[in-house]
N, C-alpha and C positions, 0 to 999 in steps of 0.2 A: 603210310601209315594215317588213317581216319578214324575218330573215335565213333564207336557207334553210338546211336542214340535211345535215350530209355524215354519209358514215361509210365506212370501210374500211379506212383506214390502219394502220400495223403497223410490223413489222419483218419481213424477208425476208432470206433469202439472194442473194446475185446468182444472177440466172439463175431465179428464182422469179416470182411470177405475184401481184397483189394487184388485187382491184376495188374502185373505189371509187363511192360514190351521194351523190347530190344530190336531196334534194325542195325543189324552190319550193314558196309560196305561192300567187304567183300563177298564172293560168289559162292555159293553152296557147293563148290568142288575144289574150294580154296580154302575150305573151313573143315577141321578136324575136331574142334570138341568148344560150346558154345555153353556160356550158364553165367551161375549168377552167385556171389557173394555178398557177404553183409559186414558193416563193422558199426560196433556200438561204442559210445562213448569209454574212452579209458580200456578199451579191449582190444583185439588183435584182428584183422581181417580173416573171417571164416568163411568156408564153404558152404551153400544152401543147399544149391543143386545145380547137376550139370546133364547134357545131352551132346551124346557123337554124333557125328555125322551116320554111323551104323544104327544109331538109335539106343543105344545103352544109356542106361540112365543111373544116375546117381546122386541120393538125398543124403544132407543130416541126418542126424538119429533124430534131431530134435522138431524137424520138420513132416519127419515119414508120416504120412497118413493125415495130412491137414496143408500140404504145398504139393503141387503139381505143374512139373514143366515138360511145355511142346513148343513146338515149332513148327513155321509155315516155311518150307524147305525152299521155295520159287520164289521165297523173298528173304533169306536170311535172317530170318524173323524168329525170334526166341518167344516165348512167354513163360509167367510163373503166376499161376493161379494161387493165391494165399485164403486159405480157409481158416474157420479157428482161430482166428490170429489174438495172439497175448502179449501183454505189455513186455514182455523179454524178447519179444522179435520187433521191437524197437532198433530199429538201424538206417545206416544209410546203405543201400542193396545197389553194389555195384555190376555190372555184365562185363562178362569177359569172354574174349574170342581168342581160342587157339587156331593160329592155320596150319596148313599142313606141311608149311617150311618152317616152324618152330617160333612162326612171332606169336607172342602175347600184347593184346590190344585192352585195355580197359576203358569203360565207358564213363563218365563225369559222375554217375553215382543220381539217386532218387531217394529222398528221404521217407522212411516209413514211419509213422508216430502211433502205436497203440495207445489209447487211453483205458484205465481200469474203472 
């Protein structure tokens, strides 16, 4: 297993935007679902958004209408466009890849910090 490569985190003011990217090494046909999770200090890791090979989308209620997940299937890359960021969105964001054979692979995480 090779970790997916994440990029795009950083520091932004409240109301700003960031775009996260995650590139998996598995081919499109080997991936069942890709997505983003986040973990804030002292809290459990939680789902942010996922996208399946069939393009089914799932969002946490807290990000609906602000975040958009999309993908480039040819490159097994998933993006998370985050608009209207709030201080409570501050967390380490992890890319997750679930393969068709049941493998669950996590990225190393990228820090997103939203200042008020």
